[in-house]
MIDOSE-1310 file (N, C-alpha, C; in nm, 2 decimals, decimal comma, always signed):
residues 267
xxxx	-1,39/-1,80/+1,52/-1,26/-1,75/+1,58/-1,25/-1,79/+1,72; -1,14/-1,84/+1,76/-1,12/-1,88/+1,90/-1,10/-1,76/+1,99; -1,12/-1,78/+2,12/-1,10/-1,66/+2,21/-0,96/-1,62/+2,22; -0,86/-1,70/+2,20/-0,72/-1,67/+2,21/-0,68/-1,58/+2,09
xxxx	-0,75/-1,60/+1,97/-0,71/-1,52/+1,86/-0,77/-1,38/+1,86; -0,87/-1,36/+1,95/-0,94/-1,23/+1,96/-0,89/-1,15/+2,08; -0,78/-1,19/+2,14/-0,72/-1,12/+2,26/-0,57/-1,12/+2,24; -0,52/-1,00/+2,21/-0,38/-1,00/+2,17/-0,29/-0,94/+2,28
xxxx	-0,34/-0,88/+2,38/-0,26/-0,81/+2,48/-0,18/-0,92/+2,55; -0,04/-0,91/+2,56/+0,04/-1,00/+2,62/+0,11/-1,09/+2,52; +0,08/-1,09/+2,39/+0,14/-1,16/+2,29/+0,25/-1,08/+2,22; +0,35/-1,15/+2,17/+0,46/-1,09/+2,10/+0,47/-1,14/+1,96
xxxx	+0,49/-1,05/+1,86/+0,51/-1,09/+1,72/+0,64/-1,03/+1,67; +0,73/-1,12/+1,63/+0,86/-1,08/+1,58/+0,85/-1,02/+1,44; +0,91/-0,90/+1,43/+0,92/-0,83/+1,30/+1,05/-0,75/+1,31; +1,10/-0,72/+1,19/+1,22/-0,64/+1,18/+1,18/-0,50/+1,15
xxxx	+1,13/-0,43/+1,24/+1,08/-0,29/+1,22/+1,15/-0,20/+1,32; +1,14/-0,07/+1,29/+1,20/+0,03/+1,38/+1,14/+0,02/+1,52; +1,01/+0,00/+1,53/+0,94/-0,01/+1,66/+1,00/-0,13/+1,74; +1,02/-0,24/+1,67/+1,08/-0,36/+1,74/+1,22/-0,33/+1,79
xxxx	+1,30/-0,25/+1,72/+1,44/-0,22/+1,75/+1,45/-0,12/+1,86; +1,35/-0,05/+1,89/+1,36/+0,06/+1,99/+1,39/+0,00/+2,13; +1,46/+0,07/+2,21/+1,48/+0,03/+2,35/+1,35/+0,03/+2,42; +1,32/-0,08/+2,50/+1,19/-0,09/+2,57/+1,17/+0,03/+2,66
xxxx	+1,27/+0,09/+2,72/+1,25/+0,21/+2,81/+1,20/+0,32/+2,72; +1,25/+0,34/+2,60/+1,20/+0,44/+2,51/+1,06/+0,42/+2,48; +1,02/+0,29/+2,45/+0,89/+0,26/+2,42/+0,79/+0,29/+2,54; +0,83/+0,25/+2,66/+0,75/+0,28/+2,77/+0,73/+0,43/+2,80
xxxx	+0,84/+0,51/+2,78/+0,83/+0,65/+2,79/+0,74/+0,71/+2,69; +0,75/+0,67/+2,57/+0,66/+0,72/+2,46/+0,52/+0,69/+2,49; +0,49/+0,56/+2,53/+0,36/+0,52/+2,56/+0,30/+0,60/+2,67; +0,37/+0,62/+2,78/+0,33/+0,70/+2,89/+0,29/+0,84/+2,84
xxxx	+0,38/+0,90/+2,77/+0,35/+1,04/+2,72/+0,23/+1,04/+2,63; +0,21/+0,94/+2,54/+0,10/+0,93/+2,46/-0,03/+0,92/+2,54; -0,03/+0,83/+2,64/-0,15/+0,81/+2,72/-0,19/+0,94/+2,79; -0,09/+1,01/+2,84/-0,11/+1,14/+2,91/-0,17/+1,24/+2,81
xxxx	-0,12/+1,24/+2,69/-0,17/+1,34/+2,59/-0,31/+1,30/+2,55; -0,34/+1,18/+2,53/-0,48/+1,14/+2,50/-0,58/+1,18/+2,60; -0,54/+1,17/+2,73/-0,63/+1,21/+2,84/-0,66/+1,36/+2,84; -0,57/+1,44/+2,78/-0,59/+1,58/+2,78/-0,66/+1,63/+2,65
xxxx	-0,69/+1,54/+2,55/-0,74/+1,59/+2,43/-0,88/+1,64/+2,45; -0,91/+1,75/+2,37/-1,05/+1,81/+2,37/-1,10/+1,84/+2,24; -1,02/+1,88/+2,14/-1,07/+1,92/+2,01/-1,06/+1,80/+1,92; -1,15/+1,80/+1,81/-1,15/+1,70/+1,72/-1,03/+1,70/+1,63
xxxx	-0,96/+1,81/+1,61/-0,84/+1,81/+1,54/-0,73/+1,73/+1,61; -0,72/+1,75/+1,74/-0,63/+1,67/+1,82/-0,66/+1,52/+1,82; -0,79/+1,49/+1,82/-0,83/+1,35/+1,81/-0,78/+1,29/+1,68; -0,81/+1,36/+1,57/-0,77/+1,32/+1,44/-0,62/+1,30/+1,42
xxxx	-0,54/+1,39/+1,48/-0,40/+1,38/+1,48/-0,35/+1,26/+1,56; -0,41/+1,24/+1,67/-0,37/+1,12/+1,75/-0,40/+0,99/+1,68; -0,52/+0,99/+1,62/-0,55/+0,87/+1,54/-0,45/+0,85/+1,42; -0,41/+0,96/+1,36/-0,32/+0,95/+1,25/-0,18/+0,90/+1,30
xxxx	-0,14/+0,95/+1,42/-0,01/+0,90/+1,48/-0,02/+0,75/+1,51; -0,13/+0,70/+1,56/-0,14/+0,56/+1,59/-0,14/+0,48/+1,47; -0,21/+0,52/+1,36/-0,21/+0,45/+1,23/-0,07/+0,44/+1,18; +0,00/+0,56/+1,19/+0,14/+0,56/+1,14/+0,23/+0,46/+1,21
xxxx	+0,22/+0,46/+1,34/+0,30/+0,37/+1,42/+0,27/+0,22/+1,39; +0,14/+0,19/+1,38/+0,10/+0,06/+1,34/+0,16/+0,02/+1,21; +0,16/+0,11/+1,11/+0,21/+0,08/+0,98/+0,36/+0,05/+0,99; +0,43/+0,14/+1,06/+0,58/+0,12/+1,07/+0,61/-0,01/+1,15
xxxx	+0,53/-0,05/+1,24/+0,56/-0,17/+1,32/+0,55/-0,30/+1,24; +0,48/-0,29/+1,12/+0,46/-0,41/+1,03/+0,37/-0,51/+1,10; +0,29/-0,47/+1,20/+0,19/-0,56/+1,25/+0,06/-0,54/+1,17; +0,00/-0,64/+1,12/-0,12/-0,62/+1,04/-0,23/-0,55/+1,12
xxxx	-0,29/-0,45/+1,05/-0,39/-0,37/+1,12/-0,51/-0,46/+1,15; -0,54/-0,55/+1,06/-0,65/-0,64/+1,08/-0,63/-0,73/+1,21; -0,51/-0,76/+1,24/-0,48/-0,84/+1,36/-0,51/-0,76/+1,48; -0,47/-0,63/+1,48/-0,50/-0,54/+1,59/-0,65/-0,52/+1,61
xxxx	-0,72/-0,49/+1,50/-0,86/-0,47/+1,51/-0,93/-0,59/+1,56; -0,89/-0,71/+1,51/-0,95/-0,83/+1,56/-0,92/-0,85/+1,71; -0,81/-0,81/+1,76/-0,77/-0,82/+1,90/-0,85/-0,73/+1,99; -0,91/-0,62/+1,93/-0,98/-0,53/+2,01/-1,13/-0,57/+2,03
xxxx	-1,16/-0,68/+1,97/-1,30/-0,73/+1,97/-1,36/-0,74/+2,12; -1,28/-0,80/+2,21/-1,33/-0,81/+2,35/-1,36/-0,68/+2,41; -1,30/-0,57/+2,36/-1,31/-0,44/+2,43/-1,43/-0,36/+2,37; -1,50/-0,40/+2,27/-1,61/-0,33/+2,21/-1,72/-0,32/+2,31
xxxx	-1,75/-0,42/+2,39/-1,86/-0,41/+2,48/-1,83/-0,30/+2,59; -1,70/-0,29/+2,63/-1,67/-0,18/+2,73/-1,69/-0,05/+2,66; -1,64/-0,03/+2,54/-1,66/+0,10/+2,47/-1,81/+0,13/+2,45; -1,89/+0,03/+2,42/-2,03/+0,05/+2,40/-2,10/+0,09/+2,53
xxxx	-2,08/+0,02/+2,63/-2,14/+0,05/+2,76/-2,10/+0,19/+2,81; -1,97/+0,22/+2,80/-1,93/+0,35/+2,85/-1,99/+0,46/+2,77; -2,00/+0,44/+2,64/-2,06/+0,54/+2,55/-2,21/+0,56/+2,58; -2,28/+0,45/+2,61/-2,42/+0,46/+2,64/-2,44/+0,54/+2,77
xxxx	-2,36/+0,51/+2,87/-2,37/+0,58/+2,99/-2,36/+0,73/+2,98; -2,26/+0,77/+2,90/-2,24/+0,92/+2,87/-2,36/+0,97/+2,79; -2,41/+0,90/+2,70/-2,51/+0,95/+2,61/-2,64/+0,98/+2,69; -2,68/+0,88/+2,78/-2,80/+0,89/+2,85/-2,79/+0,97/+2,99
xxxx	-2,67/+0,98/+3,04/-2,66/+1,04/+3,17/-2,60/+1,18/+3,17; -2,54/+1,22/+3,06/-2,48/+1,36/+3,05/-2,59/+1,46/+3,02; -2,60/+1,56/+3,10/-2,69/+1,67/+3,08/-2,62/+1,79/+3,00; -2,70/+1,87/+2,94/-2,65/+1,98/+2,86/-2,75/+2,08/+2,83
xxxx	-2,72/+2,17/+2,73/-2,81/+2,28/+2,69/-2,88/+2,24/+2,56; -2,82/+2,16/+2,47/-2,88/+2,13/+2,34/-2,95/+2,00/+2,34; -3,08/+2,00/+2,35/-3,15/+1,87/+2,35/-3,17/+1,82/+2,21; -3,13/+1,69/+2,19/-3,14/+1,62/+2,06/-3,26/+1,53/+2,06
xxxx	-3,30/+1,47/+2,17/-3,40/+1,37/+2,17/-3,46/+1,36/+2,31; -3,60/+1,34/+2,31/-3,66/+1,33/+2,44/-3,78/+1,24/+2,43; -3,79/+1,14/+2,51/-3,91/+1,04/+2,51/-3,93/+1,00/+2,65; -4,02/+1,07/+2,72/-4,05/+1,04/+2,86/-3,93/+1,08/+2,95
xxxx	-3,88/+0,98/+3,02/-3,77/+1,01/+3,11/-3,63/+1,00/+3,04; -3,63/+0,96/+2,91/-3,51/+0,95/+2,83/-3,48/+1,08/+2,76; -3,37/+1,13/+2,79/-3,32/+1,26/+2,72/-3,18/+1,24/+2,67; -3,16/+1,29/+2,55/-3,02/+1,28/+2,49/-2,98/+1,42/+2,45
xxxx	-2,87/+1,47/+2,50/-2,82/+1,60/+2,47/-2,70/+1,59/+2,38; -2,68/+1,69/+2,30/-2,56/+1,70/+2,21/-2,43/+1,68/+2,29; -2,42/+1,74/+2,41/-2,30/+1,73/+2,49/-2,27/+1,59/+2,53; -2,38/+1,51/+2,55/-2,36/+1,37/+2,59/-2,31/+1,29/+2,47
xxxx	-2,36/+1,31/+2,35/-2,32/+1,24/+2,23/-2,17/+1,27/+2,20; -2,13/+1,40/+2,21/-2,00/+1,44/+2,19/-1,90/+1,38/+2,29; -1,94/+1,38/+2,42/-1,86/+1,32/+2,52/-1,84/+1,17/+2,50; -1,95/+1,10/+2,47/-1,95/+0,96/+2,44/-1,85/+0,93/+2,33
xxxx	-1,86/+1,01/+2,22/-1,76/+0,99/+2,11/-1,62/+1,01/+2,15; -1,59/+1,11/+2,23/-1,46/+1,14/+2,27/-1,40/+1,03/+2,36; -1,49/+0,98/+2,45/-1,44/+0,88/+2,54/-1,41/+0,75/+2,47; -1,50/+0,72/+2,37/-1,48/+0,59/+2,29/-1,35/+0,60/+2,21
xxxx	-1,32/+0,72/+2,15/-1,19/+0,73/+2,08/-1,08/+0,72/+2,17; -1,08/+0,78/+2,29/-0,97/+0,77/+2,38/-0,95/+0,62/+2,42; -1,05/+0,55/+2,45/-1,04/+0,41/+2,50/-0,97/+0,33/+2,38; -1,02/+0,35/+2,26/-0,97/+0,27/+2,15/-0,82/+0,30/+2,12
xxxx	-0,78/+0,43/+2,13/-0,64/+0,47/+2,11/-0,55/+0,41/+2,22; -0,60/+0,42/+2,34/-0,52/+0,36/+2,45/-0,50/+0,21/+2,44; -0,61/+0,14/+2,40/-0,60/+0,00/+2,39/-0,50/-0,04/+2,27; -0,51/+0,03/+2,16/-0,43/+0,00/+2,04/-0,28/+0,02/+2,08
xxxx	-0,25/+0,14/+2,15/-0,11/+0,16/+2,18/-0,05/+0,07/+2,28; -0,14/+0,03/+2,38/-0,10/-0,07/+2,48/-0,08/-0,21/+2,42; -0,16/-0,24/+2,33/-0,15/-0,37/+2,26/-0,02/-0,37/+2,17; +0,01/-0,26/+2,11/+0,12/-0,25/+2,02/+0,25/-0,26/+2,10
xxxx	+0,25/-0,21/+2,23/+0,37/-0,22/+2,32/+0,40/-0,37/+2,34; +0,30/-0,45/+2,38/+0,33/-0,59/+2,40/+0,36/-0,67/+2,28; +0,30/-0,63/+2,17/+0,32/-0,70/+2,04/+0,46/-0,68/+1,98; +0,52/-0,57/+2,02/+0,65/-0,54/+1,96/+0,77/-0,55/+2,06
xxxx	+0,74/-0,59/+2,19/+0,84/-0,60/+2,29/+0,84/-0,73/+2,36; +0,95/-0,79/+2,37/+0,96/-0,92/+2,45/+0,93/-0,89/+2,60; +0,86/-0,99/+2,66/+0,83/-0,97/+2,80/+0,95/-0,95/+2,89; +1,05/-1,02/+2,86/+1,18/-1,01/+2,94/+1,24/-0,87/+2,93
xxxx	+1,24/-0,82/+2,81/+1,29/-0,68/+2,79/+1,19/-0,58/+2,86; +1,07/-0,60/+2,85/+0,97/-0,51/+2,91/+0,99/-0,51/+3,07; +1,01/-0,63/+3,12/+1,03/-0,64/+3,27/+1,16/-0,56/+3,31; +1,26/-0,58/+3,24/+1,39/-0,52/+3,27/+1,38/-0,37/+3,25
xxxx	+1,30/-0,32/+3,15/+1,28/-0,18/+3,13/+1,20/-0,11/+3,25; +1,10/-0,18/+3,29/+1,02/-0,13/+3,40/+1,11/-0,12/+3,53; +1,19/-0,22/+3,55/+1,27/-0,22/+3,67/+1,37/-0,11/+3,67; +1,43/-0,09/+3,55/+1,53/+0,02/+3,54/+1,47/+0,16/+3,55
xxxx	+1,35/+0,17/+3,49/+1,28/+0,30/+3,50/+1,24/+0,33/+3,65; +1,22/+0,23/+3,73/+1,18/+0,25/+3,87/+1,30/+0,26/+3,96; +1,42/+0,25/+3,91/+1,54/+0,25/+3,99/+1,55/+0,38/+4,08; +1,52/+0,50/+4,02/+1,53/+0,62/+4,10/+1,45/+0,62/+4,23
xxxx	+1,34/+0,55/+4,24/+1,26/+0,54/+4,36/+1,30/+0,43/+4,45; +1,40/+0,35/+4,41/+1,45/+0,23/+4,49/+1,51/+0,28/+4,62; +1,57/+0,40/+4,62/+1,64/+0,45/+4,74/+1,54/+0,48/+4,85; +1,41/+0,50/+4,81/+1,31/+0,53/+4,91/+1,24/+0,40/+4,97
xxxx	+1,30/+0,29/+4,94/+1,25/+0,16/+4,99/+1,14/+0,10/+4,90; +1,12/+0,15/+4,78/+1,02/+0,09/+4,69/+1,07/-0,04/+4,63; +1,00/-0,15/+4,64/+1,05/-0,28/+4,59/+1,04/-0,28/+4,44; +1,13/-0,23/+4,37/+1,12/-0,21/+4,22/+1,12/-0,35/+4,15
xxxx	+1,21/-0,44/+4,20/+1,21/-0,57/+4,14/+1,08/-0,65/+4,15; +1,02/-0,64/+4,27/+0,90/-0,71/+4,29/+0,78/-0,65/+4,21; +0,78/-0,52/+4,19/+0,68/-0,45/+4,11/+0,69/-0,49/+3,97; +0,82/-0,49/+3,92/+0,84/-0,53/+3,78/+0,80/-0,67/+3,75
xxxx	+0,84/-0,76/+3,85/+0,80/-0,90/+3,83/+0,65/-0,92/+3,84; +0,58/-0,85/+3,92/+0,44/-0,87/+3,93/+0,37/-0,82/+3,80; +0,42/-0,71/+3,74/+0,36/-0,66/+3,62/+0,39/-0,76/+3,50; +0,52/-0,82/+3,50/+0,55/-0,91/+3,39/+0,47/-1,04/+3,40
xxxx	+0,45/-1,09/+3,53/+0,38/-1,21/+3,54/+0,23/-1,19/+3,51; +0,18/-1,07/+3,54/+0,04/-1,04/+3,51/+0,02/-1,04/+3,36; +0,11/-0,98/+3,28/+0,10/-0,98/+3,14/+0,12/-1,12/+3,08; +0,21/-1,20/+3,14/+0,24/-1,33/+3,09/+0,12/-1,42/+3,11
xxxx	+0,05/-1,40/+3,22/-0,07/-1,49/+3,25/-0,19/-1,46/+3,16; -0,20/-1,34/+3,10/-0,31/-1,31/+3,02/-0,33/-1,41/+2,91; -0,23/-1,43/+2,82/-0,26/-1,52/+2,71/-0,27/-1,67/+2,75; -0,20/-1,70/+2,87/-0,22/-1,84/+2,92/-0,36/-1,87/+2,96
xxxx	-0,41/-1,78/+3,04/-0,55/-1,80/+3,09/-0,65/-1,79/+2,98; -0,63/-1,70/+2,88/-0,72/-1,69/+2,76/-0,72/-1,82/+2,69; -0,60/-1,88/+2,67/-0,60/-2,01/+2,60/-0,67/-2,12/+2,68; -0,65/-2,12/+2,81/-0,71/-2,22/+2,89/-0,87/-2,20/+2,89
xxxx	-0,91/-2,07/+2,90/-1,05/-2,05/+2,89/-1,11/-2,09/+2,76; -1,04/-2,07/+2,65/-1,08/-2,12/+2,52/-1,10/-2,27/+2,52; -1,00/-2,34/+2,58/-1,01/-2,49/+2,58/-1,13/-2,54/+2,67; -1,15/-2,47/+2,78/-1,27/-2,51/+2,87/-1,40/-2,48/+2,79
xxxx	-1,41/-2,37/+2,72/-1,53/-2,34/+2,65/-1,56/-2,44/+2,54; -1,45/-2,48/+2,47/-1,47/-2,59/+2,37/-1,52/-2,72/+2,43; -1,46/-2,75/+2,55/-1,51/-2,87/+2,61/-1,65/-2,86/+2,66; -1,69/-2,75/+2,71/-1,83/-2,73/+2,75/-1,92/-2,73/+2,63
xxxx	-1,88/-2,68/+2,51/-1,96/-2,69/+2,39/-1,98/-2,83/+2,35; -1,87/-2,91/+2,36/-1,88/-3,05/+2,32/-1,98/-3,13/+2,41; -2,01/-3,07/+2,53/-2,11/-3,13/+2,62/-2,25/-3,08/+2,60; -2,26/-2,99/+2,50/-2,39/-2,94/+2,47/-2,42/-2,80/+2,53
xxxx	-2,33/-2,74/+2,59/-2,35/-2,60/+2,65/-2,35/-2,50/+2,54; -2,44/-2,41/+2,54/-2,45/-2,30/+2,44/-2,43/-2,17/+2,51; -2,33/-2,09/+2,46/-2,30/-1,96/+2,52/-2,36/-1,85/+2,45; -2,43/-1,87/+2,34/-2,49/-1,76/+2,26/-2,64/-1,77/+2,24
xxxx	-2,70/-1,86/+2,31/-2,85/-1,87/+2,30/-2,92/-1,83/+2,43; -3,04/-1,79/+2,42/-3,12/-1,74/+2,53/-3,10/-1,59/+2,56; -3,17/-1,55/+2,67/-3,15/-1,41/+2,71/-3,02/-1,38/+2,78; -3,00/-1,26/+2,82/-2,88/-1,22/+2,88/-2,85/-1,30/+3,01
xxxx	-2,96/-1,32/+3,09/-2,94/-1,40/+3,22/-2,90/-1,54/+3,19; -2,96/-1,60/+3,09/-2,92/-1,74/+3,06/-2,78/-1,75/+3,01; -2,74/-1,65/+2,93/-2,60/-1,65/+2,88/-2,50/-1,63/+2,99; -2,53/-1,55/+3,09/-2,44/-1,53/+3,20/-2,44/-1,66/+3,29
xxxx	-2,55/-1,73/+3,30/-2,55/-1,85/+3,38/-2,47/-1,96/+3,31; -2,46/-1,96/+3,17/-2,38/-2,06/+3,10/-2,23/-2,04/+3,12; -2,19/-1,92/+3,17/-2,05/-1,90/+3,20/-2,01/-1,95/+3,34; -2,10/-1,98/+3,42/-2,07/-2,02/+3,56/-1,98/-2,14/+3,56
xxxx	-2,01/-2,25/+3,48/-1,92/-2,36/+3,48/-1,77/-2,34/+3,44; -1,75/-2,22/+3,38/-1,62/-2,18/+3,34/-1,54/-2,11/+3,45; -1,61/-2,04/+3,53/-1,54/-1,95/+3,63/-1,46/-2,03/+3,73; -1,53/-2,14/+3,78/-1,46/-2,22/+3,89/-1,33/-2,28/+3,83
xxxx	-1,33/-2,35/+3,72/-1,21/-2,41/+3,66/-1,10/-2,31/+3,64; -1,14/-2,19/+3,59/-1,04/-2,08/+3,56/-0,98/-2,03/+3,69; -1,06/-2,02/+3,80/-1,00/-1,97/+3,93/-0,90/-2,08/+3,98; -0,94/-2,21/+3,98/-0,86/-2,31/+4,02/-0,73/-2,32/+3,94
xxxx	-0,74/-2,30/+3,81/-0,62/-2,31/+3,72/-0,53/-2,19/+3,75; -0,59/-2,07/+3,78/-0,51/-1,95/+3,81/-0,42/-1,98/+3,94; -0,48/-2,04/+4,04/-0,41/-2,07/+4,16/-0,30/-2,17/+4,14; -0,33/-2,27/+4,05/-0,23/-2,37/+4,02/-0,11/-2,31/+3,94
xxxx	-0,14/-2,23/+3,85/-0,04/-2,16/+3,77/+0,05/-2,07/+3,85; -0,02/-2,00/+3,95/+0,06/-1,91/+4,03/+0,15/-1,99/+4,13; +0,10/-2,10/+4,18/+0,18/-2,18/+4,27/+0,30/-2,25/+4,19; +0,27/-2,29/+4,07/+0,38/-2,35/+3,99/+0,49/-2,25/+3,96
xxxx	+0,44/-2,13/+3,93/+0,54/-2,02/+3,90/+0,62/-1,98/+4,02; +0,55/-1,98/+4,14/+0,63/-1,95/+4,26/+0,73/-2,05/+4,29; +0,70/-2,18/+4,28/+0,79/-2,29/+4,30/+0,91/-2,28/+4,20; +0,88/-2,25/+4,08/+0,98/-2,25/+3,98/+1,08/-2,13/+4,01
xxxx	+1,03/-2,02/+4,05/+1,11/-1,90/+4,09/+1,20/-1,94/+4,21; +1,14/-2,00/+4,31/+1,22/-2,04/+4,43/+1,33/-2,14/+4,39; +1,30/-2,23/+4,30/+1,39/-2,34/+4,26/+1,51/-2,28/+4,19; +1,49/-2,16/+4,13/+1,60/-2,10/+4,06/+1,68/-2,00/+4,15
xxxx	+1,65/-2,00/+4,28/+1,73/-1,93/+4,37/+1,69/-1,78/+4,38; +1,57/-1,75/+4,34/+1,53/-1,60/+4,35/+1,50/-1,57/+4,49; +1,55/-1,45/+4,53/+1,53/-1,40/+4,66/+1,50/-1,25/+4,65; +1,39/-1,20/+4,71/+1,35/-1,06/+4,69/+1,46/-0,97/+4,75
xxxx	+1,48/-0,86/+4,68/+1,58/-0,76/+4,73/+1,72/-0,78/+4,69; +1,76/-0,90/+4,64/+1,90/-0,93/+4,60/+1,93/-0,86/+4,47; +2,05/-0,82/+4,45/+2,09/-0,76/+4,32/+2,11/-0,87/+4,22; +2,05/-0,85/+4,10/+2,05/-0,96/+4,00/+2,12/-0,90/+3,88
xxxx	+2,19/-0,99/+3,81/+2,25/-0,95/+3,68/+2,16/-0,98/+3,57; +2,18/-0,91/+3,46/+2,09/-0,93/+3,34/+2,17/-0,99/+3,23; +2,10/-1,07/+3,15/+2,17/-1,14/+3,04/+2,20/-1,03/+2,93; +2,12/-0,93/+2,92/+2,15/-0,83/+2,81/+2,13/-0,69/+2,88
xxxx	+2,23/-0,60/+2,86/+2,23/-0,47/+2,91/+2,16/-0,38/+2,81; +2,06/-0,30/+2,86/+1,99/-0,21/+2,78/+2,07/-0,08/+2,76; +2,07/-0,03/+2,64/+2,14/+0,09/+2,62/+2,06/+0,17/+2,51; +2,04/+0,30/+2,54/+1,97/+0,39/+2,44/+2,07/+0,42/+2,33
xxxx	+2,02/+0,42/+2,21/+2,09/+0,45/+2,09/+2,04/+0,58/+2,03; +2,11/+0,62/+1,92/+2,07/+0,74/+1,85/+1,93/+0,73/+1,80; +1,89/+0,61/+1,75/+1,75/+0,60/+1,70/+1,65/+0,62/+1,81; +1,68/+0,57/+1,93/+1,59/+0,59/+2,05/+1,57/+0,74/+2,08
xxxx	+1,69/+0,82/+2,08/+1,68/+0,96/+2,11/+1,60/+1,03/+2,01; +1,62/+1,00/+1,88/+1,55/+1,06/+1,77/+1,40/+1,04/+1,78; +1,37/+0,92/+1,80/+1,22/+0,88/+1,81/+1,16/+0,95/+1,93; +1,23/+0,96/+2,05/+1,18/+1,02/+2,16/+1,16/+1,17/+2,14
xxxx	+1,26/+1,24/+2,07/+1,25/+1,38/+2,04/+1,13/+1,41/+1,95; +1,11/+1,32/+1,84/+1,00/+1,34/+1,75/+0,87/+1,32/+1,82; +0,86/+1,22/+1,91/+0,74/+1,20/+1,99/+0,71/+1,31/+2,08; +0,81/+1,37/+2,14/+0,78/+1,49/+2,23/+0,73/+1,60/+2,15
xxxx	+0,78/+1,63/+2,03/+0,73/+1,73/+1,95/+0,58/+1,71/+1,91; +0,55/+1,58/+1,87/+0,41/+1,55/+1,84/+0,32/+1,57/+1,95; +0,36/+1,53/+2,07/+0,28/+1,54/+2,19/+0,26/+1,69/+2,23; +0,37/+1,77/+2,21/+0,36/+1,91/+2,23/+0,25/+1,97/+2,14
xxxx	+0,25/+1,93/+2,01/+0,16/+1,98/+1,92/+0,02/+1,94/+1,96; +0,00/+1,81/+2,00/-0,13/+1,77/+2,05/-0,18/+1,86/+2,17; -0,08/+1,89/+2,26/-0,12/+1,97/+2,37/-0,16/+2,11/+2,33; -0,10/+2,17/+2,23/-0,13/+2,30/+2,18/-0,27/+2,30/+2,11
xxx	-0,30/+2,19/+2,04/-0,42/+2,18/+1,96/-0,54/+2,11/+2,04; -0,52/+2,09/+2,17/-0,62/+2,02/+2,25/-0,75/+2,09/+2,26; -0,75/+2,22/+2,24/-0,87/+2,30/+2,24/-0,92/+2,34/+2,10
């Protein structure tokens, strides 16, 4: 499997689903509320309900679950390392295992499991946002949601553009990294052999080309934007005007009820 196939954040898949038809501002609002709810979860019932909600949304979006699971592969290392830190460093009252200086408490295992579930849920919902929303619509939604703070001098257009370009560059750099790794393998470089130090050293020839490529892509994007007459702070017109429909209000209302239930069941 290539690296680009195992990293899905920033990619868009067209489907004719309710999730795709939602206004991007509604999706951003729901995602924000969901992330806030997940950070407040404490009981296993609330975790199970959150997981059921995510599975339901993935099913309705018509995005294959196998595609999302495969896209989470790069994050498993983060989940594993974070869980191990909590298992070995969290102190508690109920000792489960002790061997010399190594102690594992029940509280650490429970906390590691809860943190792992939170990270996975947040990554799935964030991936689903980009998989079901065009980047241009997402940029416009961010800019419009930030409009209330524009009167305080906050550069909302620049913030929205930076976020959109960051998301846009993720799949581009992933594809370029995959190409460079294939070229290095053709020259006899092995990324999966040897100890951890040797494996890290094998990635050094990739870092420099990726950094240079990032600067080149950023410069090309800057020149392209300037060539199109973009000037920071100027009022711009949009090709398509966003408007909330009845479906958006219904989904937001149902989402608020679900998040309120999660808040009640958090303990």
